[in-house]
VOMARVO-699335 format. One line per field, with one value per residue: residue number from 1; residue in three letters; x, y, z of N, C-alpha, C in turn. Coordinates in nm, 2 decimals, decimal comma, padded with zeros to 4 digits. Example, Ala and Ser with C-alpha at 12.3 -4.5 7.8 and 13.67 -1.06 7.14 Angstrom:
num	c(1|2)
residu	c(ALA|SER)
n.u	c(01,32|01,28)
n.v	c(-00,57|-00,22)
n.w	c(00,78|00,71)
ca.u	c(01,23|01,37)
ca.v	c(-00,45|-00,11)
ca.w	c(00,78|00,71)
c.u	c(01,32|01,29)
c.v	c(-00,33|00,00)
c.w	c(00,78|00,79)
END
This chain:
num	c(1|2|3|4|5|6|7|8|9|10|11|12|13|14|15|16|17|18|19|20|21|22|23|24|25|26|27|28|29|30|31|32|33|34|35|36|37|38|39|40|41|42|43|44|45|46|47|48|49|50|51|52|53|54|55|56|57|58|59|60|61|62|63|64|65|66|67|68|69|70|71|72|73|74|75|76|77|78|79|80|81|82|83|84|85|86|87)
residu	c(UNK|UNK|UNK|UNK|UNK|UNK|UNK|UNK|UNK|UNK|UNK|UNK|UNK|UNK|UNK|UNK|UNK|UNK|UNK|UNK|UNK|UNK|UNK|UNK|UNK|UNK|UNK|UNK|UNK|UNK|UNK|UNK|UNK|UNK|UNK|UNK|UNK|UNK|UNK|UNK|UNK|UNK|UNK|UNK|UNK|UNK|UNK|UNK|UNK|UNK|UNK|UNK|UNK|UNK|UNK|UNK|UNK|UNK|UNK|UNK|UNK|UNK|UNK|UNK|UNK|UNK|UNK|UNK|UNK|UNK|UNK|UNK|UNK|UNK|UNK|UNK|UNK|UNK|UNK|UNK|UNK|UNK|UNK|UNK|UNK|UNK|UNK)
n.u	c(-01,96|-02,23|-02,37|-02,74|-02,86|-03,10|-03,23|-03,18|-03,19|-03,55|-03,55|-03,48|-03,69|-03,91|-03,89|-03,88|-04,17|-04,24|-04,23|-04,33|-04,59|-04,66|-04,58|-04,77|-04,94|-05,14|-05,26|-05,15|-05,35|-05,54|-05,39|-05,35|-05,65|-05,69|-05,57|-05,63|-05,50|-05,42|-05,41|-05,13|-04,98|-04,95|-04,78|-04,58|-04,42|-04,33|-04,14|-03,94|-04,00|-04,16|-04,14|-04,23|-04,46|-04,47|-04,70|-04,84|-04,68|-04,67|-04,97|-04,92|-04,77|-04,92|-05,15|-05,01|-04,95|-04,68|-04,36|-04,32|-04,05|-03,90|-03,96|-03,69|-03,38|-03,12|-03,01|-02,67|-02,59|-02,47|-02,59|-02,86|-02,76|-02,56|-02,71|-02,90|-02,77|-02,61|-02,85)
n.v	c(-01,20|-01,31|-01,11|-01,08|-00,89|-00,65|-00,71|-00,90|-01,12|-01,05|-01,10|-01,37|-01,50|-01,41|-01,54|-01,78|-01,86|-01,81|-02,01|-02,23|-02,16|-02,15|-02,45|-02,60|-02,48|-02,25|-01,99|-01,59|-01,44|-01,60|-01,69|-01,47|-01,48|-01,67|-01,60|-01,34|-01,14|-00,85|-00,96|-00,74|-00,73|-01,06|-01,01|-00,83|-00,98|-01,18|-01,04|-00,98|-00,66|-00,64|-00,63|-00,91|-00,99|-01,24|-01,33|-01,31|-01,47|-01,72|-01,77|-01,80|-02,08|-02,25|-02,24|-02,33|-02,62|-02,63|-02,63|-02,33|-02,30|-02,35|-02,11|-01,95|-01,88|-02,11|-02,06|-02,05|-02,28|-02,09|-01,84|-01,72|-01,69|-01,53|-01,33|-01,29|-01,18|-00,89|-00,78)
n.w	c(04,44|04,19|03,98|03,84|03,50|03,52|03,26|03,11|03,31|03,24|02,97|02,93|03,13|03,00|02,74|02,81|02,90|02,68|02,54|02,64|02,61|02,35|02,30|02,40|02,20|02,24|02,22|02,27|02,38|02,46|02,69|02,82|02,89|03,07|03,26|03,37|03,25|03,02|02,68|02,57|02,76|02,84|02,61|02,65|02,90|02,70|02,58|02,72|02,83|03,00|03,36|03,57|03,83|04,13|04,17|03,91|03,76|03,86|03,82|03,56|03,54|03,67|03,48|03,28|03,28|03,48|03,61|03,84|03,82|03,60|03,49|03,59|03,64|03,73|04,05|04,21|04,47|04,73|04,66|04,70|05,01|05,01|04,91|05,16|05,34|05,24|05,31)
ca.u	c(-02,13|-02,26|-02,48|-02,81|-02,85|-03,24|-03,28|-03,12|-03,37|-03,66|-03,53|-03,50|-03,84|-04,01|-03,83|-03,94|-04,27|-04,31|-04,15|-04,44|-04,70|-04,64|-04,52|-04,89|-05,07|-05,19|-05,23|-05,13|-05,51|-05,59|-05,32|-05,42|-05,75|-05,74|-05,48|-05,70|-05,48|-05,43|-05,28|-05,02|-04,96|-04,88|-04,63|-04,45|-04,37|-04,24|-04,08|-03,84|-04,03|-04,24|-04,15|-04,33|-04,52|-04,47|-04,83|-04,88|-04,57|-04,74|-05,09|-04,88|-04,70|-05,06|-05,23|-04,99|-04,90|-04,50|-04,31|-04,26|-03,92|-03,91|-03,90|-03,64|-03,24|-03,08|-02,90|-02,60|-02,67|-02,40|-02,57|-02,92|-02,70|-02,44|-02,77|-02,95|-02,64|-02,65|-02,97)
ca.v	c(-01,26|-01,29|-01,01|-01,03|-00,78|-00,73|-00,68|-01,07|-01,16|-01,06|-01,17|-01,54|-01,54|-01,42|-01,68|-01,93|-01,82|-01,82|-02,13|-02,31|-02,12|-02,20|-02,58|-02,60|-02,47|-02,18|-01,81|-01,51|-01,42|-01,71|-01,71|-01,37|-01,45|-01,77|-01,58|-01,25|-01,01|-00,86|-01,00|-00,69|-00,77|-01,18|-00,99|-00,77|-01,02|-01,23|-00,96|-00,93|-00,57|-00,61|-00,72|-01,06|-01,04|-01,32|-01,37|-01,35|-01,58|-01,83|-01,79|-01,86|-02,18|-02,32|-02,26|-02,36|-02,69|-02,66|-02,58|-02,25|-02,33|-02,30|-01,93|-01,88|-01,95|-02,20|-02,05|-02,13|-02,26|-02,00|-01,68|-01,70|-01,65|-01,37|-01,18|-01,25|-01,08|-00,82|-00,68)
ca.w	c(04,39|04,03|03,92|03,74|03,47|03,49|03,14|03,07|03,36|03,21|02,85|03,00|03,19|02,85|02,65|02,89|02,88|02,51|02,48|02,71|02,57|02,23|02,37|02,41|02,16|02,36|02,20|02,41|02,36|02,55|02,83|02,91|02,91|03,13|03,38|03,41|03,21|02,89|02,54|02,60|02,92|02,78|02,49|02,65|02,95|02,67|02,51|02,79|02,87|03,17|03,52|03,61|03,97|04,13|04,13|03,73|03,72|03,93|03,71|03,39|03,51|03,66|03,39|03,13|03,41|03,41|03,76|03,80|03,81|03,41|03,41|03,65|03,61|03,86|04,14|04,28|04,58|04,77|04,61|04,83|05,13|04,99|04,92|05,22|05,41|05,22|05,32)
c.u	c(-02,11|-02,42|-02,54|-02,84|-03,01|-03,33|-03,25|-03,21|-03,47|-03,66|-03,57|-03,63|-03,94|-04,02|-03,90|-04,14|-04,34|-04,28|-04,27|-04,53|-04,72|-04,64|-04,68|-04,97|-05,14|-05,16|-05,21|-05,23|-05,48|-05,50|-05,40|-05,56|-05,75|-05,65|-05,53|-05,57|-05,49|-05,32|-05,19|-04,95|-04,84|-04,73|-04,51|-04,36|-04,27|-04,16|-03,97|-03,92|-04,11|-04,16|-04,28|-04,34|-04,51|-04,59|-04,87|-04,78|-04,60|-04,86|-05,02|-04,83|-04,82|-05,10|-05,16|-04,89|-04,78|-04,45|-04,28|-04,11|-03,80|-03,88|-03,79|-03,49|-03,20|-03,00|-02,80|-02,61|-02,65|-02,47|-02,74|-02,91|-02,62|-02,53|-02,84|-02,81|-02,58|-02,72|-02,94)
c.v	c(-01,19|-01,16|-01,06|-00,94|-00,77|-00,75|-00,84|-01,11|-01,15|-01,11|-01,31|-01,58|-01,52|-01,49|-01,79|-01,94|-01,85|-01,97|-02,25|-02,30|-02,20|-02,37|-02,67|-02,56|-02,35|-02,02|-01,74|-01,45|-01,52|-01,77|-01,63|-01,41|-01,55|-01,68|-01,41|-01,12|-01,00|-00,87|-00,95|-00,73|-00,90|-01,10|-00,90|-00,82|-01,14|-01,19|-00,92|-00,75|-00,50|-00,66|-00,77|-01,00|-01,15|-01,44|-01,44|-01,46|-01,74|-01,87|-01,85|-01,93|-02,26|-02,37|-02,36|-02,56|-02,78|-02,54|-02,44|-02,23|-02,29|-02,18|-01,90|-02,00|-02,01|-02,06|-02,12|-02,17|-02,19|-01,89|-01,65|-01,67|-01,54|-01,26|-01,19|-01,14|-00,92|-00,69|-00,65)
c.w	c(04,27|04,04|03,83|03,69|03,49|03,35|03,12|03,11|03,28|03,07|02,88|03,04|03,07|02,78|02,73|02,88|02,78|02,51|02,50|02,69|02,45|02,21|02,36|02,31|02,18|02,27|02,32|02,46|02,49|02,65|02,87|02,94|03,04|03,25|03,43|03,34|03,05|02,80|02,56|02,65|02,88|02,67|02,49|02,77|02,84|02,58|02,53|02,81|03,00|03,29|03,54|03,77|03,97|04,09|03,98|03,69|03,76|03,83|03,58|03,41|03,55|03,53|03,23|03,18|03,39|03,58|03,72|03,80|03,68|03,42|03,47|03,59|03,74|03,93|04,20|04,43|04,73|04,74|04,70|04,96|05,12|04,97|05,02|05,33|05,34|05,26|05,46)
END
């Protein structure tokens, strides 16, 4: 099974958050205020420096009016089953 490196995933998520935020013309400070985190947190997420909790990612998606799927890479249909079998 192909593994996703954590730093690559953080970079991917950060880039997608940044792109969605900029498309709506929302600043990092405004997004941070709307979801209850600091602007430094948003900056670090967008730069791929922070892991993002599901709750924060969900708040970002709702605030930016985009599906949460926009922030995560697509998995092949077999990947989740193979992952669960290894637990």
